[in-house]
N, C-alpha and C positions, 0 to 999 in steps of 0.2 A: 332345639336348640339350648333349653334350658336342661335337660339332661346332659346332653352333651359338656356342656361347660361346668355341669356339676361334677362329672366324671374328670374332666379336663384336672380343675381342681385338688381332688385328691391324687391325681396322677403328679402332677408338678410341685405338690408339694412333699410329697414321697419322695420324689426325686431328687429334692433339694435336700430334703433333711438326710436321706442315709445315700449320697450319690458317692460317697467312698465305697461303698460295698456294690456298687453298680459295675455290671459287667456286659458291655453290649447291651440288649434288652433285657435281660434278664437281671433280675433283684434278688439278693440273698436274703433270708429270714431275717425278719427283725423280733424283737422281745414283747412281750404282752403288754409291758408298760409304753411301749413306742406305739405298739395300736391303739391302747386307750388314750394319748395324747393327739393321734393323729385324729380318732373317731370326736373328741371335741372339736376339735379345728376345723374338719367337715359342717359338724350342727353350727358353730359358729358361721361361716361362709355362708350356709342355708338359710339361717335365719338373717343374717344381715343382707342378703339379696331378696329374700322376701317381705322384710317388714321395715326397712329403712325408709325414712320420710321420703325421699327423692329416687327415683330410677339410678340403679348402681347395676354394672353389669358384672357377671362370675369372673370376666378378666380382669377387672380393674380390683377389685376386692384380690384374688390369686395372685398377681402382680405385685401389688404392693405389701403385702402380707409376706411377702418372699425378701423383698427387699428388707424389711423390719428383722427378720430372720438372720440374714446374714450380717447385717449390722451389728448381731450381738459377736460376732467372731471376728472379725478385724476389717479396718479400712479397704484392703484391697481386693477383697473376694466380694466376687460381684455377679449380680443376675443379669444376665443381657437378653434383653427382649429381642424377636425376631430382627427386627431392623438393627440394630445396634450389633447383634452376632455377627449379620451379614456384614455391616461394615467390617468389624472388627478382622475378619478371615479374607475380606479385600484388601484391606490397608496392609496386611501379612503379604500379599502376594508379590511377584516383583514387576507387574503389569495389568495396566484395565483398558478398557475400551471408551475412546472420548476423546476431547478435542486437542488436550496439551496444553491446557494453562494453569498457573497458580492465580485463585483469586482469592480477594476478601475482601469486606464490606468497609468502604470508607466513605464518612460523610454521608452513610446511610444508602450508599451506590455499591452495587456489586461492580468491583474494581479488577482489571488483571494486572497482578502484580509482578507477572513474568510470562511471558510464552517459551515453552519448552522448543530447541531447535531440532526440525525434521520433521515437527509434527502438524498437522493437517491448520491448525491455528497458527503457525508460525508461516506455511507456506502460502497462505491467504491475507498477509501482513497483518495481522492481528499484533497491536504493539502494548508495551505496558502504559498503564496509564488509560486503556480503554475503558470506556464503563460499558456493561453490558446492560440495557435498558431493556430487553425483552426476550423470552425464551419461548418460541411456538406460538408469539402473538400477547402471553401472558407477562405483563409487566414484572421485573424483579425486584421493586421498592417493598412488594409485600412479602418475598420469599427471605428465610433464613439463607444463609451461605451453603448450608447441609441440604437444602430441599435444592436450592440452584444448579447444585454440584448433579446431584441425584439426577437431575433434568437434562444435564448435559452429558453425562454418562449413557452407554447403551449398546447395544450390541454391535459388533464390528459390521462396516461398510453401509450403516444405516445412518441417515441424515438427520441433523435439527438445523432449524431456524431460528437465527437469533440477529435482534439489532445491535450495533454498537454506534453509541456515542463518543465522538472523539474531539476533541478539544481542537477548532480552527475551522470543523466542518459545518455548515448551517445545518444540514440532514444528518438522522443516522446511518448509518451503512448496514444495508440488509445485505444478510450474509447466508447462506446455505452451508453447512459444516458436514463431510462425511467423517463419521467417527472410525478410528483406526485403534491399532493395538499402542499403548501409550506406555513406555517405560517408568515402571515407579522408581525413580532414583534416588537415593537415600543421601551419595556423596552430593551435595548440593554444590559447594565449591569445591575445586581441585586446581591451585595453580602455584605460580611463584611467585611471592611478593617482592623478593628482590633476586640478586643472581646467585643467592646461595638458600633463601631459606623457600620450603615449601608450605604449602597451607593446605588442609584438608578439613573440610565442616564436614562431619556426619550430623544427618539430622533425625536418623532414627534408626532402627534393626529390622530389615525384612527380608525376605527368601534370598536376594541378592547382593546384602550389603557385603559379606567377606568377600565377595568376587571383585564388587566395585572397591572395594579398599584395595585390594591387593594391586588392581589394573591400575590406580591413581599412585600409588607410592613407584611403580617400575615406572611410570609416564613422568613422575617428576624427578627419580632419578636419573632419568635419560634428560632430563632438561638441565641437571648440574645441580640438584637438590644434595646440602650437605648437613642440612637441620631441619626439622618440622615441626610446626606447630599444628597440632591435631587437637581440632574444635570439637568439644562435647557439651559446649551451652544449649541448654534447653531442649538436650536429646533424654525424652522422657524412658527411653529404653525399646524392648520390644523382644524379641526371640534370643532365646539362652544359648542355643547353637550358633548363630551368628555372632555374639561376642566371642565365643570358644575362637570361632574362627578367625576374629580380628584381634583379640589377644593374640593369639598364635604367630602372628604375625610380626609383635611387639616385645615379646617375653623370652627369655633362655627355653631351648629344647627342654621338654622331660621336667620343668618346673610347672607349680600348682597354678593354675590360673584362678579356679574358684571350689568351693566346696559348699553341696546342696545337704544340710542335715535335717531328718525329716522327725516323727514322733519318738523314734528309738534308736540306738546304735545301728541296728539293720539296717536303715536307712539314711547311712551315710555315704553320698557319692561325690568322690573328686574328677575334677576335669583337668587334664593336664596338657601342656602345650606340645605338639609333634614336632615341631620345626619346620612344618612342610609351608611351603609360599616364599613369599618375598622376603629377601635377607634386607632387612633395616638395621645397619650396621652405623647408625648415626644418632646422633643426641636427638630427646624428644621433648616436647614441653604439650602437657595435656591442658586446655581450658575447661573450667568447669563453674557453673553458676548453680543457685538454688533449684532451676530448672534441670539439672542434670539427676536422672535416677536409674534403679533398675542398672539393665545391661550397660549402660553408661558406667555407673560404677562398678560394674566386675571389671571392666577393660580399665578403667582407672586405677581403681585399687590393686589391681596385677601391676600396672607397671609402676606405683609407687611403693610396693612391697617388696619389688624384685629391685628397686634401683636402678631400673630403666629409662627412666626420664622423670623430671618434674611435673608435679600438677601445681596450676596456678590459677587463682580466680576467687570464690567463694565456697563455703561448704557446700555437699550436696544434698540433695533432698533425705537420702537415707529410704530406701526403698527396697526390702534386702528379703522380700516373703515372694516363694516361686509358688506361681498358679499355674496349674493345670487345668484346661478349658476342657468341660464336658458337653457334649452336644446333648440337649436335651428335645421333650415332644415339641411339637408346633413352631418348630424353628427357631427355639431359643436355646439360649447356651448357658452355660455357669464357668466361671472363672472362679476355681475354688484354692485357697492355700494350702500347700501339701508339705512343704518344707521352706529353710529360710537359707540365703546366702552368707556365705563367709569367705573373708579374703584370704589370700596367700597365709599371712600373719596371725589369721585368726581372728581376725574385727568382724562382727556381726554389721552387716551392711545396713539393717532395719532399725529405724528410730525408734525410740518408745512410743508409743499409740493408746496409752492406757487410759490419757487424758483425749478424746478426739479431738475438742474445739480446738486445745494446745497444737496438736499434732498438724492440724490444715491450716493455721493460721502462724503458727512461728515464723520468724523470720531471720535473716542471717545475723542481726545484730543480737537477738537473744540467743543465737547458738554461739556467739564469740562472747558475750560476756560470760556465758555460764562455763565458756570452755577457760576464759581467762581465771575465773574465780575457783577451780577444781584446783584440789592440790595433789602432788602426784599418790600414786595408788587408790586413787576413787573409784568406785564401782559406777559413778557417773561416764566419766571418760576415762578408761584402763588407757593404759599405755602398753601399746604392742612393738615389736622390733622390724626394720626392714631387714634385708639377706644382709645389709651392710652395717646394720647395727642402727641405725637411725631410728629416733623415737616418731610413732605415729597413735594419733589417739584414736579408739574404739567412742562407743557411744550411739552410735548412727552416722550413717554418710561417710564420704570420703572430706577430711578436713588437708586443705591444700597446704602444700610445703610454702608456699608464699600467698598470701592475702591478699588480693587486688580488688577494690569495691569498684563498681562500674559507675563510669557519671549518671547522674540524673538530670531528667528534662524540667525545664519548669512549666507549668501549667498553660504557655501561652504557646510554647515549643512543642507540646503534646496536642494542643489544639492545630496548628499548625499543619503536623502531620497527620492528623486525625481526618483534615478538610483536603488532603491533596494537593496542598500548597505547593512544594518544592518539587513535583512530577507535573504539574499543571503549568509553573514559572520556566521550568527547563523546557517544556515544550516551546512555549512564547519567546524566551531567551534564544532557543538555538533557529527560529525561523528569522533572527535579526541580527544574529551574528554568527562569525565562520569559528568552528572549533579547529584548530589545525590538526591535534592529533592527541592520542591518549595522556600526554604528558601537559597537555591545556590547565594552565590554571587561570581563575578569574580574575581581572584586573580589580582594584580597591572598589571602583565606582559601580561594580555590579549590586552591591549591597544597597547602596542608595535606590539602584532600579528597582530591586525587589521590594524596597520600603515601600517605593510610589507604587508598584504593582499592589501590593496587599491594600491599599488605602482604594485604588481605582476598582478591586474587585470587590470590595467592601466587605472583605476580611478581617479589616482593622481599621481604627481609626489613628489620626496622626498621634493623637495624646498615647495612646495603646502601644504603638509603634515605639514613640519615644520613652515609654514607661519601660517594656519588655524586652527590646532589642537593643538598647544601648551600652551594655557591657561586653568587653572583649571577648568572655568567654561563650556568650550568645553569636557574636560573630564569629567565630570559629565554627559553632555548630552548625547556622546558616551557609557558610562558604561549603562547607563538608558535604553537606546533604544536598546542595544545589549541585555540587560540581559532581557529585555521584551520580544523580539523576541523568546529568546532561551527557556522563559520559557512558551510562547504562544505554540511553537511547542511541548516540552516535558509534560506539564501539563493542558494546556488550557487558555482560555480566559481571567478567573477570576486572575490567578496570572499574567496574562501579563498587566492587568488594574492594580492591586496592587502595580506591580514595577514602572509603571506609576506614580503612585499616588503619591509616593514618592518625585518625583522630581515637581508634580506640584503645582504651586505655589498658585492658587486659594483654593484648597483640602486641601493644610498644614494651610492656614490663616482660614479656615472653622474649623480644628480641633481646633483652638488655641480658637476659639472663642464659643466653647460651652457653657463656663461658662456664658458669656452675653447672648445666645441664653435662657441658662437655666433660668436665673435672669427675662427674658422678658416673661418668657412662665409662672412662679409663678406670677408675675404681674398681667398678664391677667387671669389669673384663680381666682384671688382674685377680679379682676374685676367683674366676672361673677357671684361671689358669693355676692356680694355688692347691698344688698336691695335700690330699688329704692324708690326716695321719690318724690312723687308728678312729676314725670316722668322726673326726673335730677338723674343722676347716680353721686355719689362722687367719685372723683378721689384720690389717697393718694398721 
């Protein structure tokens, strides 16, 4: 075993060091200098393994040293151990085999956030707010969410035994669930916010995202959509080809979507819109925030640069490094940066990462303060121009056309959310009140009932309730959250989200900006129909 891992150490390091020269299983020649350094490394691993003051495995030494090696390159080049590599590949697929539930840890309990319609979980009546207390007889309280999810997944048509704790029931429900193919949808919400505004929330970019987006647009247009809010908040990206497919639906035919640039001029590759797919001839507003990154920045940047819509929210993350994924030995993988993304106007999406700490900790306020203090012509935030001649800023990420900061929760509101208070109260409230329909709104006395419930459930004292929940702003938040959970339980996720949208500052600002988005769209159409004279386009 020792000899096997000694060989493995050499092989893995060789691959990580010269993976750019890897073709299949064959390695191209390396220089004598490289061989000398590799020899030093293998000697170091051997000495550390044999002489360190405690037991240490070759695998531990090799994997840790690879992480250190890659840290010297950039923040996004990463080594993926077998489990991480398998998880990444699985996430990029359009389906998996499991129960069909979204789960999270709430108050230390594995809680069902939402059962997906048509899946085994939904057919068995598993509800949002249910706690999965055990899997195959093992309590989930000692598991991480990832560990629990890996146990719930498995081969198609196999079974898994779980116990569900549900509020109002004296004993846990024992269920045997047969795993089935579960679509891994990335269009989390697609519905009409009102009689003319469509809303699409895309959570990431996997194999099916382009088709999901096209289907959602077509369905909303059939419902009368004449303007679209496209929500890319907290979408960390994914597959480049799916970003191209989605942008193709939203920008003019034959226009540039994104350009990747490698180490030299021979490694420049443009990606342009083909015009294939749904014809979205209507105003668009894209919502972004600090969690918007990579493929999401490609799409929002293309829409902004081509004046096909407005971008609203807070500046995006600024992740514009192209990772090529290589398969390594022992089930591992390497995501290696091989190029950078540039928007159609020429903006580099990647933010400066020369100071790693600043890169991972800088927030929106830091970026906006830096932007405001920047003079025209600065190399920090250089000016670029959209097709219509509007100024847009470079320097990393996508700066929205309109900055809208989200509301922040106070400490007590965060506590209630983490303790599942709104879901549990909604369950109790529904048991004793009639909910006539999706237009239901609670009476003012509901908040008094909620405050008494918090005290009875020992989630708060009377003094804490009086101190933290007395403001009108808190009352609006509480009412929104309780109403949304009641509607979710009674009528579904679309009605839940419509309730939340009424208190979402970015969505409400987007609704007010559609006149401006419509004017921009009209100017863009006039530009598209303006005759070109000697290669120059005349702008109004």
